[in-house]
DRENGU-373335 format. One record per residue (C-alpha): residue number from 0; residue in three letters; x, y, z. Coordinates in Angstrom, 2 decimals. Example, Ala and Ser with C-alpha at 12.3 -4.5 7.8 and 13.67 -1.06 7.14 Angstrom:
BEGIN
+-----+-----+---------+---------+---------+
:   i :  aa :    east :   north :      up :
+-----+-----+---------+---------+---------+
:   0 : ALA :   12.30 :   -4.50 :    7.80 :
:   1 : SER :   13.67 :   -1.06 :    7.14 :
+-----+-----+---------+---------+---------+
END
This chain:
BEGIN
+-----+-----+---------+---------+---------+
:   i :  aa :    east :   north :      up :
+-----+-----+---------+---------+---------+
:   0 : MET :  -16.15 :   -8.52 :   12.41 :
:   1 : ASP :  -17.08 :   -4.82 :   12.60 :
:   2 : PHE :  -15.50 :   -3.34 :    9.48 :
:   3 : PHE :  -16.63 :    0.17 :   10.37 :
:   4 : LYS :  -14.85 :    0.08 :   13.74 :
:   5 : TYR :  -11.90 :    1.87 :   12.17 :
:   6 : LYS :  -12.48 :    5.52 :   11.30 :
:   7 : GLU :   -9.96 :    8.23 :   10.54 :
:   8 : ASP :   -9.70 :   11.03 :   13.07 :
:   9 : THR :   -8.21 :   14.06 :   11.30 :
:  10 : SER :   -7.97 :   16.24 :   14.42 :
:  11 : LEU :   -4.63 :   17.62 :   15.51 :
:  12 : GLU :   -4.85 :   15.79 :   18.80 :
:  13 : ALA :   -5.39 :   12.44 :   17.09 :
:  14 : ARG :   -2.47 :   13.04 :   14.74 :
:  15 : LYS :   -0.22 :   14.12 :   17.63 :
:  16 : LEU :   -1.12 :   10.97 :   19.53 :
:  17 : GLU :   -0.26 :    8.84 :   16.50 :
:  18 : ILE :    3.06 :   10.65 :   16.08 :
:  19 : SER :    3.89 :   10.12 :   19.76 :
:  20 : VAL :    3.47 :    6.34 :   19.33 :
:  21 : LYS :    5.82 :    6.43 :   16.35 :
:  22 : LYS :    8.32 :    8.60 :   18.24 :
:  23 : GLN :    8.51 :    5.88 :   20.91 :
:  24 : ARG :    9.27 :    3.29 :   18.22 :
:  25 : ILE :   12.01 :    5.50 :   16.83 :
:  26 : ASN :   13.62 :    6.04 :   20.24 :
:  27 : LYS :   13.59 :    2.30 :   20.86 :
:  28 : MET :   15.28 :    1.67 :   17.51 :
:  29 : LEU :   17.92 :    4.34 :   18.22 :
:  30 : ASP :   18.65 :    2.78 :   21.60 :
:  31 : GLU :   18.95 :   -0.72 :   20.14 :
:  32 : ARG :   21.26 :    0.45 :   17.35 :
:  33 : GLY :   23.36 :    2.83 :   19.43 :
:  34 : MET :   22.40 :    5.81 :   17.25 :
:  35 : GLU :   21.43 :    9.40 :   18.07 :
:  36 : ALA :   18.99 :   10.52 :   15.38 :
:  37 : LEU :   16.81 :    9.41 :   12.47 :
:  38 : LEU :   16.65 :   11.36 :    9.20 :
:  39 : LEU :   13.65 :   10.72 :    6.92 :
:  40 : THR :   13.29 :   12.15 :    3.40 :
:  41 : LYS :   11.52 :    9.47 :    1.35 :
:  42 : HIS :    7.81 :   10.09 :    0.68 :
:  43 : PRO :    6.50 :    7.04 :    2.59 :
:  44 : ASN :    8.55 :    7.81 :    5.68 :
:  45 : PHE :    7.50 :   11.47 :    5.74 :
:  46 : SER :    3.83 :   10.49 :    5.48 :
:  47 : TRP :    4.31 :    7.88 :    8.20 :
:  48 : ILE :    5.98 :   10.14 :   10.79 :
:  49 : THR :    3.66 :   13.12 :   10.13 :
:  50 : ALA :    0.45 :   11.02 :   10.32 :
:  51 : GLY :   -0.53 :   11.55 :    6.72 :
:  52 : GLY :    1.48 :   14.53 :    5.46 :
:  53 : LYS :    3.03 :   14.95 :    2.00 :
:  54 : ASN :    6.55 :   16.11 :    1.24 :
:  55 : PHE :    6.76 :   15.51 :   -2.51 :
:  56 : VAL :    6.33 :   17.97 :   -5.35 :
:  57 : ALA :    7.17 :   15.67 :   -8.25 :
:  58 : ASN :    6.46 :   12.14 :   -7.09 :
:  59 : CYS :    8.90 :   10.52 :   -9.52 :
:  60 : PHE :   11.82 :   11.22 :   -7.15 :
:  61 : ASP :   12.73 :    8.96 :   -4.22 :
:  62 : GLY :   13.23 :   11.89 :   -1.90 :
:  63 : GLY :   10.77 :   14.63 :   -1.08 :
:  64 : ALA :   11.30 :   18.35 :   -0.71 :
:  65 : VAL :   11.23 :   18.20 :    3.10 :
:  66 : SER :   13.29 :   16.10 :    5.52 :
:  67 : ILE :   12.38 :   15.15 :    9.07 :
:  68 : LEU :   15.07 :   14.84 :   11.73 :
:  69 : VAL :   14.09 :   12.98 :   14.90 :
:  70 : THR :   16.34 :   12.97 :   17.95 :
:  71 : ARG :   15.46 :   11.42 :   21.29 :
:  72 : GLN :   14.19 :   14.78 :   22.52 :
:  73 : SER :   12.97 :   16.69 :   19.46 :
:  74 : MET :   11.56 :   16.60 :   15.93 :
:  75 : TYR :   12.52 :   18.99 :   13.13 :
:  76 : ALA :   11.34 :   19.65 :    9.57 :
:  77 : VAL :   14.12 :   20.86 :    7.28 :
:  78 : CYS :   13.32 :   22.49 :    3.93 :
:  79 : ASN :   13.99 :   25.44 :    1.65 :
:  80 : ILE :   11.91 :   28.59 :    1.65 :
:  81 : ILE :    9.65 :   27.40 :   -1.18 :
:  82 : GLU :    8.05 :   24.73 :    0.99 :
:  83 : GLU :    7.67 :   26.69 :    4.23 :
:  84 : PRO :    4.23 :   28.32 :    3.62 :
:  85 : ARG :    2.52 :   25.03 :    2.80 :
:  86 : LEU :    4.19 :   23.20 :    5.67 :
:  87 : ARG :    2.91 :   25.81 :    8.11 :
:  88 : THR :   -0.60 :   26.42 :    6.79 :
:  89 : GLU :   -1.61 :   23.06 :    5.29 :
:  90 : GLU :    0.64 :   20.38 :    6.75 :
:  91 : LEU :    0.51 :   22.14 :   10.16 :
:  92 : LEU :    3.92 :   20.77 :   11.09 :
:  93 : PRO :    4.67 :   23.28 :   13.89 :
:  94 : GLU :    1.32 :   22.46 :   15.53 :
:  95 : LEU :    2.12 :   18.75 :   15.24 :
:  96 : GLY :    5.37 :   19.25 :   17.16 :
:  97 : PHE :    7.94 :   19.72 :   14.38 :
:  98 : GLU :   10.26 :   22.71 :   14.63 :
:  99 : LEU :   10.98 :   24.20 :   11.19 :
: 100 : PHE :   14.45 :   24.98 :    9.87 :
: 101 : VAL :   14.24 :   26.89 :    6.58 :
: 102 : TYR :   17.02 :   27.91 :    4.21 :
: 103 : GLY :   17.22 :   29.68 :    0.83 :
: 104 : TRP :   16.01 :   27.88 :   -2.29 :
: 105 : GLU :   19.49 :   28.10 :   -3.83 :
: 106 : GLU :   21.10 :   26.39 :   -0.82 :
: 107 : ASN :   21.28 :   22.89 :    0.60 :
: 108 : ARG :   21.95 :   23.07 :    4.34 :
: 109 : LEU :   20.47 :   19.75 :    5.40 :
: 110 : GLU :   23.75 :   18.12 :    6.44 :
: 111 : GLU :   24.84 :   21.29 :    8.22 :
: 112 : PHE :   21.63 :   21.35 :   10.24 :
: 113 : VAL :   21.67 :   17.66 :   11.10 :
: 114 : SER :   25.30 :   17.78 :   12.24 :
: 115 : ARG :   24.42 :   20.39 :   14.88 :
: 116 : HIS :   22.16 :   17.93 :   16.68 :
: 117 : VAL :   24.42 :   14.89 :   16.90 :
: 118 : SER :   27.93 :   14.17 :   18.10 :
: 119 : SER :   28.83 :   12.79 :   14.67 :
: 120 : MET :   27.01 :   12.26 :   11.37 :
: 121 : ASP :   27.76 :    8.56 :   11.55 :
: 122 : LYS :   25.40 :    8.46 :   14.54 :
: 123 : VAL :   22.49 :    9.30 :   12.21 :
: 124 : VAL :   20.29 :    6.65 :   10.58 :
: 125 : SER :   18.96 :    7.91 :    7.25 :
: 126 : ASP :   16.73 :    6.59 :    4.46 :
: 127 : LEU :   18.79 :    8.43 :    1.81 :
: 128 : PRO :   22.47 :    9.46 :    1.66 :
: 129 : CYS :   23.43 :   12.53 :    3.70 :
: 130 : GLY :   27.12 :   12.98 :    4.47 :
: 131 : SER :   28.41 :   10.05 :    6.51 :
: 132 : ALA :   24.97 :    9.13 :    7.90 :
: 133 : VAL :   24.22 :    5.39 :    8.00 :
: 134 : VAL :   21.75 :    4.56 :    5.22 :
: 135 : GLU :   19.93 :    1.54 :    6.60 :
: 136 : ASN :   16.33 :    1.16 :    5.46 :
: 137 : GLY :   16.28 :   -2.30 :    6.99 :
: 138 : TRP :   16.21 :   -0.59 :   10.40 :
: 139 : ILE :   13.59 :    1.96 :    9.34 :
: 140 : SER :   11.02 :   -0.06 :    7.40 :
: 141 : PRO :    9.86 :   -2.28 :   10.32 :
: 142 : LEU :    8.83 :    0.85 :   12.21 :
: 143 : ARG :    5.99 :    1.24 :    9.68 :
: 144 : TYR :    4.65 :   -2.32 :    9.55 :
: 145 : CYS :    2.28 :   -2.35 :   12.54 :
: 146 : MET :   -0.43 :    0.26 :   11.96 :
: 147 : THR :   -1.88 :    2.47 :   14.65 :
: 148 : GLU :   -5.66 :    2.58 :   15.01 :
: 149 : ASN :   -5.83 :    5.93 :   13.20 :
: 150 : GLU :   -3.74 :    4.57 :   10.34 :
: 151 : MET :   -6.20 :    1.71 :   10.08 :
: 152 : GLY :   -8.96 :    4.32 :    9.84 :
: 153 : ARG :   -7.17 :    5.99 :    6.92 :
: 154 : TYR :   -6.56 :    2.62 :    5.35 :
: 155 : ARG :  -10.21 :    1.68 :    5.68 :
: 156 : TYR :  -11.20 :    4.93 :    3.95 :
: 157 : LEU :   -8.72 :    4.25 :    1.16 :
: 158 : GLY :   -9.79 :    0.67 :    0.62 :
: 159 : ASP :  -13.51 :    1.33 :    0.83 :
: 160 : THR :  -13.41 :    4.41 :   -1.38 :
: 161 : MET :  -11.06 :    2.97 :   -3.97 :
: 162 : SER :  -13.15 :   -0.21 :   -4.27 :
: 163 : MET :  -16.31 :    1.84 :   -4.66 :
: 164 : ALA :  -14.82 :    4.23 :   -7.24 :
: 165 : LEU :  -13.39 :    1.44 :   -9.37 :
: 166 : GLU :  -16.56 :   -0.64 :   -9.24 :
: 167 : GLU :  -18.69 :    2.37 :  -10.17 :
: 168 : TYR :  -16.44 :    3.20 :  -13.11 :
: 169 : LEU :  -15.91 :   -0.24 :  -14.68 :
: 170 : PRO :  -19.58 :   -0.79 :  -15.69 :
: 171 : THR :  -19.26 :    2.38 :  -17.84 :
: 172 : VAL :  -16.46 :    0.80 :  -19.88 :
: 173 : LYS :  -17.45 :   -0.31 :  -23.40 :
: 174 : PRO :  -15.83 :   -2.65 :  -25.92 :
: 175 : GLY :  -13.74 :   -0.61 :  -28.33 :
: 176 : MET :  -12.28 :    1.63 :  -25.62 :
: 177 : THR :   -8.52 :    1.41 :  -25.45 :
: 178 : GLU :   -6.63 :    0.34 :  -22.35 :
: 179 : LEU :   -5.21 :    3.88 :  -22.17 :
: 180 : GLU :   -8.71 :    5.40 :  -22.20 :
: 181 : ILE :   -9.75 :    3.04 :  -19.43 :
: 182 : ALA :   -6.68 :    3.97 :  -17.35 :
: 183 : GLY :   -7.58 :    7.63 :  -17.79 :
: 184 : GLY :  -11.14 :    6.97 :  -16.68 :
: 185 : ILE :   -9.91 :    5.20 :  -13.55 :
: 186 : SER :   -7.63 :    8.16 :  -12.75 :
: 187 : LYS :  -10.57 :   10.54 :  -13.02 :
: 188 : ALA :  -12.65 :    8.30 :  -10.78 :
: 189 : LEU :   -9.99 :    8.28 :   -8.04 :
: 190 : TRP :   -8.60 :   11.82 :   -7.99 :
: 191 : LYS :  -11.78 :   13.41 :   -6.66 :
: 192 : TYR :  -11.42 :   11.31 :   -3.51 :
: 193 : ASN :   -7.82 :   12.47 :   -2.91 :
: 194 : ILE :   -6.50 :    9.07 :   -4.01 :
: 195 : GLU :   -3.27 :    9.37 :   -5.95 :
: 196 : GLN :   -2.45 :    6.98 :   -8.77 :
: 197 : VAL :    0.54 :    4.80 :   -7.95 :
: 198 : MET :   -0.01 :    1.95 :  -10.42 :
: 199 : HIS :   -2.55 :    1.23 :  -13.15 :
: 200 : LEU :   -2.39 :   -2.14 :  -14.90 :
: 201 : VAL :   -5.02 :   -2.52 :  -17.61 :
: 202 : SER :   -4.95 :   -5.75 :  -19.64 :
: 203 : ALA :   -7.53 :   -6.62 :  -22.29 :
: 204 : ASP :   -8.20 :  -10.02 :  -23.86 :
: 205 : GLU :   -5.01 :  -11.87 :  -24.90 :
: 206 : ARG :   -2.81 :   -9.40 :  -22.99 :
: 207 : ALA :   -4.57 :  -10.54 :  -19.80 :
: 208 : CYS :   -3.27 :  -14.03 :  -20.55 :
: 209 : LEU :    0.21 :  -13.07 :  -21.69 :
: 210 : PHE :    1.33 :  -10.50 :  -19.12 :
: 211 : ARG :    1.24 :  -10.39 :  -15.33 :
: 212 : HIS :    2.01 :   -6.66 :  -15.36 :
: 213 : GLY :    0.03 :   -5.36 :  -18.30 :
: 214 : LEU :    0.82 :   -1.65 :  -18.60 :
: 215 : PRO :   -1.98 :    0.03 :  -20.58 :
: 216 : THR :   -1.61 :    0.39 :  -24.34 :
: 217 : ASP :   -3.72 :    1.68 :  -27.22 :
: 218 : LYS :   -5.19 :   -1.79 :  -27.70 :
: 219 : PRO :   -9.01 :   -1.73 :  -27.85 :
: 220 : LEU :  -11.01 :   -3.95 :  -25.50 :
: 221 : LYS :  -13.05 :   -6.79 :  -26.98 :
: 222 : ASN :  -14.32 :   -9.07 :  -24.20 :
: 223 : ASN :  -12.10 :   -9.75 :  -21.18 :
: 224 : LEU :  -10.54 :   -7.08 :  -18.96 :
: 225 : ILE :   -8.36 :   -7.24 :  -15.84 :
: 226 : VAL :   -7.68 :   -3.97 :  -14.00 :
: 227 : SER :   -5.21 :   -3.78 :  -11.09 :
: 228 : ILE :   -4.85 :   -0.51 :   -9.19 :
: 229 : ASN :   -2.50 :    0.75 :   -6.50 :
: 230 : GLY :   -3.89 :    3.92 :   -4.94 :
: 231 : ARG :   -2.33 :    6.14 :   -2.27 :
: 232 : TYR :   -4.07 :    8.21 :    0.38 :
: 233 : LYS :   -2.01 :   10.30 :    2.82 :
: 234 : GLY :    0.97 :    8.03 :    2.16 :
: 235 : LEU :   -0.78 :    4.69 :    2.61 :
: 236 : VAL :   -1.02 :    2.43 :   -0.44 :
: 237 : THR :   -3.46 :   -0.37 :   -1.12 :
: 238 : THR :   -4.36 :   -2.64 :   -4.03 :
: 239 : VAL :   -7.51 :   -3.75 :   -5.79 :
: 240 : SER :   -7.99 :   -5.90 :   -8.91 :
: 241 : ARG :  -11.29 :   -6.36 :  -10.70 :
: 242 : MET :  -12.43 :   -8.26 :  -13.80 :
: 243 : ILE :  -15.20 :   -7.46 :  -16.26 :
: 244 : HIS :  -16.25 :   -9.63 :  -19.19 :
: 245 : PHE :  -18.47 :   -8.62 :  -22.11 :
: 246 : GLY :  -20.55 :  -11.51 :  -23.35 :
: 247 : ARG :  -21.01 :  -14.83 :  -21.62 :
: 248 : PRO :  -17.57 :  -16.17 :  -20.62 :
: 249 : ASP :  -16.54 :  -19.76 :  -21.15 :
: 250 : THR :  -17.27 :  -21.99 :  -18.18 :
: 251 : SER :  -13.56 :  -22.70 :  -17.89 :
: 252 : LEU :  -12.78 :  -18.98 :  -17.46 :
: 253 : THR :  -15.45 :  -18.62 :  -14.77 :
: 254 : GLU :  -14.18 :  -21.66 :  -12.88 :
: 255 : GLN :  -10.60 :  -20.43 :  -13.20 :
: 256 : TYR :  -11.54 :  -17.03 :  -11.75 :
: 257 : ARG :  -13.37 :  -18.60 :   -8.82 :
: 258 : ASP :  -10.36 :  -20.83 :   -8.15 :
: 259 : CYS :   -8.21 :  -17.69 :   -7.93 :
: 260 : SER :  -10.72 :  -16.12 :   -5.56 :
: 261 : GLU :  -10.82 :  -19.15 :   -3.28 :
: 262 : MET :   -7.02 :  -19.48 :   -3.30 :
: 263 : GLU :   -6.71 :  -15.85 :   -2.20 :
: 264 : CYS :   -9.00 :  -16.61 :    0.74 :
: 265 : MET :   -6.98 :  -19.70 :    1.62 :
: 266 : ALA :   -3.85 :  -17.56 :    1.94 :
: 267 : ALA :   -5.69 :  -14.88 :    3.96 :
: 268 : ALA :   -7.09 :  -17.52 :    6.33 :
: 269 : LYS :   -3.50 :  -18.35 :    7.35 :
: 270 : ALA :   -2.90 :  -14.75 :    8.42 :
: 271 : ALA :   -3.02 :  -14.93 :   12.20 :
: 272 : VAL :   -1.09 :  -12.81 :   14.69 :
: 273 : GLY :    2.12 :  -14.65 :   15.59 :
: 274 : ALA :    1.96 :  -17.06 :   12.65 :
: 275 : ASP :    4.85 :  -17.36 :   10.20 :
: 276 : GLU :    4.20 :  -15.51 :    6.93 :
: 277 : LEU :    5.59 :  -18.54 :    5.11 :
: 278 : ASP :    2.35 :  -20.39 :    5.95 :
: 279 : MET :    0.50 :  -18.13 :    3.51 :
: 280 : TYR :    3.13 :  -18.69 :    0.83 :
: 281 : GLU :    3.14 :  -22.48 :    1.17 :
: 282 : THR :   -0.67 :  -22.69 :    1.34 :
: 283 : LEU :   -1.05 :  -20.77 :   -1.90 :
: 284 : LYS :    1.72 :  -22.70 :   -3.65 :
: 285 : GLN :    0.00 :  -26.00 :   -2.84 :
: 286 : ALA :   -3.42 :  -24.64 :   -3.82 :
: 287 : TYR :   -2.27 :  -24.01 :   -7.38 :
: 288 : LEU :   -1.17 :  -27.62 :   -7.68 :
: 289 : ASP :   -4.32 :  -29.01 :   -6.09 :
: 290 : ARG :   -6.47 :  -27.16 :   -8.62 :
: 291 : GLY :   -4.45 :  -28.26 :  -11.63 :
: 292 : TYR :   -2.45 :  -25.11 :  -12.38 :
: 293 : PRO :    1.19 :  -26.27 :  -12.37 :
: 294 : GLY :    3.69 :  -23.55 :  -13.26 :
: 295 : MET :    1.35 :  -20.64 :  -12.54 :
: 296 : PHE :    2.72 :  -19.99 :   -9.04 :
: 297 : GLU :    6.20 :  -19.48 :  -10.46 :
: 298 : LYS :    5.06 :  -16.95 :  -13.11 :
: 299 : HIS :    4.30 :  -14.14 :  -10.67 :
: 300 : GLY :    5.06 :  -12.88 :   -7.16 :
: 301 : GLN :    2.16 :  -13.98 :   -5.00 :
: 302 : GLY :    1.97 :  -11.37 :   -2.27 :
: 303 : GLY :    3.46 :   -9.72 :    0.75 :
: 304 : CYS :    3.27 :   -7.00 :    3.37 :
: 305 : GLN :    1.69 :   -3.71 :    2.35 :
: 306 : GLY :    1.36 :   -0.25 :    3.84 :
: 307 : TYR :    3.37 :    2.76 :    2.74 :
: 308 : TRP :    4.63 :    0.89 :   -0.33 :
: 309 : PRO :    2.57 :   -1.31 :   -2.70 :
: 310 : ARG :    4.63 :   -4.12 :   -1.20 :
: 311 : GLU :    6.82 :   -3.42 :    1.81 :
: 312 : TYR :    8.38 :   -6.78 :    0.91 :
: 313 : MET :    7.45 :   -9.93 :   -0.99 :
: 314 : ILE :    7.08 :  -13.10 :    1.06 :
: 315 : THR :    9.42 :  -15.85 :   -0.12 :
: 316 : PRO :   11.30 :  -18.73 :    1.56 :
: 317 : ASP :   14.19 :  -16.26 :    1.97 :
: 318 : CYS :   12.06 :  -13.38 :    3.28 :
: 319 : HIS :    9.40 :  -14.08 :    5.87 :
: 320 : HIS :    8.64 :  -12.97 :    9.41 :
: 321 : LYS :    6.17 :  -13.46 :   12.23 :
: 322 : ILE :    2.86 :  -11.73 :   11.54 :
: 323 : GLN :    2.20 :   -8.75 :   13.79 :
: 324 : GLU :   -1.16 :   -7.41 :   14.83 :
: 325 : ASN :   -2.44 :   -4.67 :   12.50 :
: 326 : GLN :   -0.10 :   -5.52 :    9.62 :
: 327 : ALA :   -1.49 :   -5.22 :    6.10 :
: 328 : TYR :   -1.06 :   -7.85 :    3.38 :
: 329 : CYS :   -2.10 :   -8.45 :   -0.18 :
: 330 : TYR :   -2.19 :  -11.70 :   -2.16 :
: 331 : ASN :   -2.84 :  -11.92 :   -5.89 :
: 332 : PRO :   -3.41 :  -15.42 :   -7.31 :
: 333 : VAL :   -3.20 :  -15.31 :  -11.12 :
: 334 : VAL :   -3.98 :  -17.95 :  -13.72 :
: 335 : ASP :   -3.58 :  -16.88 :  -17.37 :
: 336 : GLY :   -6.52 :  -14.55 :  -18.05 :
: 337 : THR :   -7.88 :  -14.35 :  -14.48 :
: 338 : LYS :   -6.79 :  -12.66 :  -11.26 :
: 339 : SER :   -8.11 :  -12.08 :   -7.74 :
: 340 : GLU :   -6.54 :   -9.43 :   -5.51 :
: 341 : ASP :   -7.55 :   -7.36 :   -2.51 :
: 342 : SER :   -5.72 :   -6.22 :    0.61 :
: 343 : PHE :   -6.43 :   -7.07 :    4.23 :
: 344 : LEU :   -5.36 :   -6.20 :    7.75 :
: 345 : VAL :   -4.46 :   -8.89 :   10.26 :
: 346 : THR :   -6.37 :   -8.12 :   13.45 :
: 347 : LYS :   -6.61 :  -10.13 :   16.65 :
: 348 : ASP :  -10.00 :  -11.31 :   15.33 :
: 349 : GLY :   -8.57 :  -12.50 :   12.01 :
: 350 : PRO :   -8.13 :  -11.04 :    8.51 :
: 351 : LEU :  -10.14 :   -7.91 :    7.72 :
: 352 : PHE :  -10.37 :   -7.13 :    4.00 :
: 353 : ILE :   -9.74 :   -3.45 :    3.34 :
: 354 : THR :  -10.53 :   -3.49 :   -0.36 :
: 355 : ARG :  -13.68 :   -5.48 :   -0.96 :
: 356 : PRO :  -16.73 :   -5.82 :   -3.22 :
: 357 : ILE :  -19.07 :   -2.85 :   -2.86 :
: 358 : THR :  -21.37 :   -2.94 :   -5.91 :
: 359 : TYR :  -19.82 :   -5.92 :   -7.69 :
: 360 : PRO :  -21.44 :   -9.36 :   -7.43 :
: 361 : LYS :  -20.08 :  -11.31 :   -4.49 :
: 362 : LEU :  -18.60 :  -14.73 :   -3.90 :
: 363 : VAL :  -18.72 :  -16.09 :   -0.35 :
: 364 : TRP :  -16.05 :  -18.48 :    0.88 :
: 365 : GLU :  -15.55 :  -20.09 :    4.25 :
: 366 : VAL :  -12.02 :  -21.23 :    5.00 :
: 367 : ASN :  -10.91 :  -22.52 :    8.40 :
: 368 : GLY :  -14.15 :  -21.20 :    9.87 :
: 369 : ILE :  -13.55 :  -17.69 :    8.50 :
: 370 : ARG :  -16.27 :  -16.27 :    6.23 :
: 371 : MET :  -14.97 :  -14.01 :    3.47 :
: 372 : GLU :  -16.85 :  -12.04 :    0.81 :
: 373 : ARG :  -14.92 :  -11.62 :   -2.41 :
: 374 : PRO :  -15.84 :   -9.94 :   -5.71 :
: 375 : ASP :  -17.04 :  -12.09 :   -8.56 :
: 376 : MET :  -16.24 :  -11.35 :  -12.20 :
: 377 : LEU :  -18.70 :   -8.77 :  -13.55 :
: 378 : VAL :  -20.40 :  -10.16 :  -16.66 :
: 379 : VAL :  -22.08 :   -7.75 :  -19.08 :
: 380 : ASP :  -24.24 :   -9.53 :  -21.67 :
+-----+-----+---------+---------+---------+
END
């Protein structure tokens, strides 16, 4: 499969074409739901509809500083005067087809503006509360799931660059460094590539065995380290986990890691367009048992759809859908002290790993006739 087929086109024309595809999806949703407009304020939705723009100032809030109103005919960006210069000169929203409505910084005229463009506010679908608008993210989220070709180009850049940056940084880590120092080093490695930190899990030694979500602490590293990163580029989020071990690991730890790696590939091999997502879930659940790891499947969520959130949703028996072409997924088999995790796109030719080994040693698996290269544990003697 030609990994380098997907390349980001940052031109205005390419972004406008991407936005036009998304506008058609929105109009279809409005028709099906009997609604008149869509109001988007959350960071992921703004990035999605603007083909990679940013509307947040402080990213700890659900909503950004700019809202997008989409009617069947038009698209508007609504903000206060503080945001206007950046939206015009850097986000280029007017050139992308968004008409700006700007009000004073001490005002909030969003509902007033939206109400002018609809017969009633209850004919507006919104991702956050606004008057009597219908807040229904279950109608909005599926619009994002199937990536356009240019989104796949951005995703490929994110996955490739994040994998490279992490794998270049980890060999510089030394025993005695704290998990917090390591998290800081990873942040430095990513920021220069315009990759924002969304999640850093850094677990050393016994914490790698005890915790599935090991937030970094001041604990110094001795031998075993698991690092799991969510990075964001122009709104898109992907995941990569890597292991490094100082000193020769026990054979049991090496075998356990390779079991995790193979199990991840077994789940990915079930990712075919039109297949039920539950096939991946059931395959992985059985794989734990077949390899002698009872109880490990139940200790952690195993994976799900990815894109503008670290997980758009987790796949479970109560939440699963038919796989669409160009959807992104991530699976993360974990056995106490070991973890394997990368993200992949489901293409018509099969799964395409977006995060992948660049400089790390490689493991090669073939599952159901699909050849997959996965990272091995890096061992530093």
